[in-house]
Structures are given as C-alpha cells and as structure tokens.
N, C-alpha and C positions, 0 to 999 in steps of 0.2 A: 471418327466419331460414329457411334452406333445410331442407326436410324430410330426415330421415336414414332410411337403411335399415340393417338389421342383416345383416351377413355371416353366411351359414349355416355357415361354416367356423370363423372366429375370433371371431365374435360382437361385432365392433367396430361401433360406429355409423359409417356412412360417408355422406358427401355423394354422392348419385348422379351429380353432375356431375364427380366426380373419378375415376370408374371408366373404365378403358380398354376399347376394343372389341377383340374377337378373334372369329375365325370358324374353324370346322373342319367340313368336309363340308357338311352341311345344317343345322348348328346355329350359333347366334349366341350369343356369351358376352360378359359383362362381367367384367373382372378386378379383384378386390379390391386396392386399393393397399397394404393392411396385410399381407396374407398371400400375395398373388399367386396365389390359387386362383380358378379360373373359376366364375362364377355363371351357370347356364343361364337363358335367357329363354324363357318360354312363346311358342309360335309366334304366338298372337293379339296379342302386344304388338309384334311386328316389323312394319315397313312391308312392304306387298305388293311382291313382286319384279316388275320390269318383264318383260313377256312377251318371250321370245326371238324374233328374226326368223326367218322361214321359211328353210330352207336353199336355196341356189342350185341350180337343176336341173342334173343331170349332162348330158353330151352326148347320152346315149341317151334321157333323158327329154325333152329339148328338141325331138326329132324326132317324138315321139308326138303325134298329134292327138286 
C-alpha cells in the first residue's frame, strides 16, 4: 500500500504519487488533486539545481588580457 500524506488545506489523505508539480519564482509546489491548493515543499527535499553556465564574454572583455 502506498503511504499517504494529509493535505494541510482540505485534510484529505492523498497518494503522494498523484500530486502535480508546480513552480513559482524560487519555490516548488505540489498541488493537491482534491482541493487544488498548493503544498510548499521544504528546500531540503528538492533536488539540487544544476549550476548555471558562465556567461559568454562581451566584445570588450574578450580583448582584455
């Protein structure tokens, strides 16, 4: 049997695999399928973001030694 979580808004027991992903700004959410309210996830439970690549040098920076 799949473990259930309790929605903090509607208090329904929910299968965690049935939650939908959503993102807003720097926050990641799961959406309750019963009440459609977002459930915020603690940052520690989220996968680490991939580092961003370094920006390409501008023409002025490419001529500086």
